[in-house]
C-alpha positions as YAML, in Angstrom:
chain: A
units: angstrom
residues:
- id: 1
  name: MET
  ca: [140.68, 114.09, 105.96]
- id: 2
  name: ASN
  ca: [139.06, 116.82, 103.90]
- id: 3
  name: ASN
  ca: [136.58, 115.19, 101.52]
- id: 4
  name: LYS
  ca: [135.21, 117.58, 98.88]
- id: 5
  name: ASP
  ca: [133.31, 115.02, 96.79]
- id: 6
  name: ILE
  ca: [129.70, 115.83, 95.95]
- id: 7
  name: TYR
  ca: [127.08, 113.49, 97.41]
- id: 8
  name: LEU
  ca: [123.38, 112.86, 97.02]
- id: 9
  name: VAL
  ca: [122.07, 111.95, 100.47]
- id: 10
  name: ALA
  ca: [118.56, 110.48, 100.73]
- id: 11
  name: TYR
  ca: [116.52, 110.21, 103.90]
- id: 12
  name: TYR
  ca: [113.33, 108.19, 104.32]
- id: 13
  name: HIS
  ca: [110.81, 108.82, 107.06]
- id: 14
  name: ILE
  ca: [108.23, 106.19, 107.90]
- id: 15
  name: LYS
  ca: [104.65, 107.24, 108.50]
- id: 16
  name: PRO
  ca: [101.40, 105.26, 108.87]
- id: 17
  name: LYS
  ca: [98.91, 105.29, 106.02]
- id: 18
  name: ASP
  ca: [96.09, 105.72, 108.53]
- id: 19
  name: PRO
  ca: [97.34, 107.43, 111.72]
- id: 20
  name: LYS
  ca: [94.05, 106.69, 113.50]
- id: 21
  name: ARG
  ca: [94.76, 102.96, 113.41]
- id: 22
  name: THR
  ca: [98.26, 102.99, 114.96]
- id: 23
  name: LYS
  ca: [96.80, 102.04, 118.34]
- id: 24
  name: GLU
  ca: [95.89, 98.63, 116.89]
- id: 25
  name: ALA
  ca: [98.39, 95.95, 117.86]
- id: 26
  name: GLY
  ca: [100.72, 95.11, 114.97]
- id: 27
  name: TYR
  ca: [99.43, 97.84, 112.66]
- id: 28
  name: MET
  ca: [102.87, 99.31, 111.92]
- id: 29
  name: THR
  ca: [104.51, 95.88, 111.47]
- id: 30
  name: ASP
  ca: [102.51, 95.28, 108.27]
- id: 31
  name: PRO
  ca: [104.38, 96.88, 105.31]
- id: 32
  name: ALA
  ca: [101.05, 97.52, 103.58]
- id: 33
  name: ASN
  ca: [100.21, 100.06, 106.30]
- id: 34
  name: ILE
  ca: [103.37, 102.12, 105.89]
- id: 35
  name: ASP
  ca: [104.19, 105.09, 103.65]
- id: 36
  name: TYR
  ca: [107.60, 106.70, 103.20]
- id: 37
  name: ASP
  ca: [108.47, 110.36, 102.86]
- id: 38
  name: GLU
  ca: [111.62, 110.86, 100.83]
- id: 39
  name: SER
  ca: [113.90, 113.86, 101.11]
- id: 40
  name: ILE
  ca: [117.25, 114.43, 99.47]
- id: 41
  name: ASN
  ca: [120.22, 116.70, 100.05]
- id: 42
  name: ILE
  ca: [123.06, 117.50, 97.71]
- id: 43
  name: THR
  ca: [126.19, 118.17, 99.73]
- id: 44
  name: ARG
  ca: [129.90, 118.61, 99.37]
- id: 45
  name: GLY
  ca: [131.54, 116.25, 101.82]
- id: 46
  name: LEU
  ca: [129.76, 114.05, 104.36]
- id: 47
  name: LYS
  ca: [129.01, 114.55, 108.00]
- id: 48
  name: THR
  ca: [128.82, 111.76, 110.54]
- id: 49
  name: LYS
  ca: [125.07, 112.35, 110.96]
- id: 50
  name: ASP
  ca: [124.58, 111.82, 107.21]
- id: 51
  name: GLU
  ca: [126.32, 108.47, 107.36]
- id: 52
  name: LEU
  ca: [124.29, 107.42, 110.40]
- id: 53
  name: ASN
  ca: [120.82, 108.67, 109.41]
- id: 54
  name: ALA
  ca: [120.69, 108.49, 105.61]
- id: 55
  name: LYS
  ca: [119.29, 105.44, 103.91]
- id: 56
  name: VAL
  ca: [121.05, 106.07, 100.58]
- id: 57
  name: ILE
  ca: [124.29, 107.95, 99.85]
- id: 58
  name: LEU
  ca: [125.58, 108.33, 96.29]
- id: 59
  name: ASN
  ca: [129.01, 109.78, 95.57]
- id: 60
  name: LEU
  ca: [128.31, 111.79, 92.43]
- id: 61
  name: THR
  ca: [131.96, 112.71, 91.93]
- id: 62
  name: SER
  ca: [133.24, 109.14, 91.71]
- id: 63
  name: GLN
  ca: [129.89, 107.67, 90.56]
- id: 64
  name: THR
  ca: [129.74, 105.09, 93.34]
- id: 65
  name: VAL
  ca: [127.18, 103.94, 95.89]
- id: 66
  name: ARG
  ca: [128.51, 104.80, 99.35]
- id: 67
  name: LYS
  ca: [125.49, 103.43, 101.24]
- id: 68
  name: ASN
  ca: [122.30, 101.67, 100.21]
- id: 69
  name: GLY
  ca: [120.00, 100.70, 103.04]
- id: 70
  name: PHE
  ca: [117.22, 99.36, 100.83]
- id: 71
  name: ASN
  ca: [118.71, 96.89, 98.39]
- id: 72
  name: GLY
  ca: [122.44, 96.26, 98.45]
- id: 73
  name: ASN
  ca: [122.38, 94.91, 94.89]
- id: 74
  name: THR
  ca: [121.25, 98.14, 93.23]
- id: 75
  name: ASP
  ca: [123.96, 99.82, 91.16]
- id: 76
  name: PHE
  ca: [124.80, 103.52, 90.82]
- id: 77
  name: PRO
  ca: [123.05, 104.12, 87.45]
- id: 78
  name: SER
  ca: [119.79, 102.57, 88.69]
- id: 79
  name: LEU
  ca: [119.74, 104.61, 91.90]
- id: 80
  name: LEU
  ca: [120.70, 107.82, 90.10]
- id: 81
  name: ALA
  ca: [117.93, 107.24, 87.54]
- id: 82
  name: HIS
  ca: [115.38, 106.94, 90.39]
- id: 83
  name: TYR
  ca: [116.42, 110.31, 91.83]
- id: 84
  name: GLN
  ca: [116.63, 111.94, 88.39]
- id: 85
  name: GLU
  ca: [113.05, 110.88, 87.73]
- id: 86
  name: GLY
  ca: [111.80, 112.25, 91.05]
- id: 87
  name: TYR
  ca: [113.92, 115.41, 91.23]
- id: 88
  name: PRO
  ca: [114.90, 116.44, 87.69]
- id: 89
  name: LYS
  ca: [114.88, 120.15, 88.54]
- id: 90
  name: TYR
  ca: [117.69, 119.63, 91.04]
- id: 91
  name: ILE
  ca: [119.64, 116.64, 89.71]
- id: 92
  name: ASN
  ca: [119.91, 117.39, 85.98]
- id: 93
  name: PRO
  ca: [121.59, 120.84, 86.28]
- id: 94
  name: LEU
  ca: [124.05, 119.39, 88.78]
- id: 95
  name: LEU
  ca: [124.91, 116.47, 86.50]
- id: 96
  name: ALA
  ca: [125.35, 118.88, 83.58]
- id: 97
  name: GLN
  ca: [127.93, 120.77, 85.63]
- id: 98
  name: LEU
  ca: [129.70, 117.64, 86.91]
- id: 99
  name: TYR
  ca: [129.82, 115.82, 83.55]
- id: 100
  name: PRO
  ca: [129.66, 118.38, 80.72]
- id: 101
  name: GLU
  ca: [131.29, 115.96, 78.27]
- id: 102
  name: GLN
  ca: [128.43, 113.48, 78.71]
- id: 103
  name: VAL
  ca: [125.81, 116.17, 78.18]
- id: 104
  name: ASP
  ca: [127.59, 117.28, 74.99]
- id: 105
  name: ALA
  ca: [127.79, 113.67, 73.81]
- id: 106
  name: ASP
  ca: [124.06, 113.15, 74.45]
- id: 107
  name: VAL
  ca: [123.23, 116.33, 72.51]
- id: 108
  name: ASN
  ca: [125.47, 115.28, 69.59]
- id: 109
  name: VAL
  ca: [123.92, 111.81, 69.45]
- id: 110
  name: HIS
  ca: [120.39, 113.25, 69.42]
- id: 111
  name: SER
  ca: [121.21, 115.82, 66.72]
- id: 112
  name: GLN
  ca: [122.77, 113.07, 64.55]
- id: 113
  name: GLU
  ca: [119.68, 110.89, 65.03]
- id: 114
  name: GLU
  ca: [117.44, 113.80, 64.00]
- id: 115
  name: LYS
  ca: [119.53, 114.39, 60.85]
- id: 116
  name: ALA
  ca: [119.38, 110.69, 59.97]
- id: 117
  name: GLY
  ca: [115.59, 110.66, 60.40]
- id: 118
  name: SER
  ca: [115.08, 113.64, 58.06]
...
């Protein structure tokens, strides 16, 4: 199967807040002692390693959540909003290319609101 959908793939790497204290028994079992590094990839099609290692996979083409390893109840718009907030330089141009009709609609709504406010 040749899947050409566009995906946002997010990886999370766990690291201790204070690396000097990791020798203490139980230090890394306390969530308060853990930080996460987040990295994202935008890819066309998925590889097996993406499905195995990624914590979150969003299918941007069909606007669906393919995998959500954090909270299974989170919907596509909420997850996409999180990544748009953190990575606007990468996500927004891509969304403008994928959904030009929505960008045009947003621009038209804003211009009508500005005219009404004048």
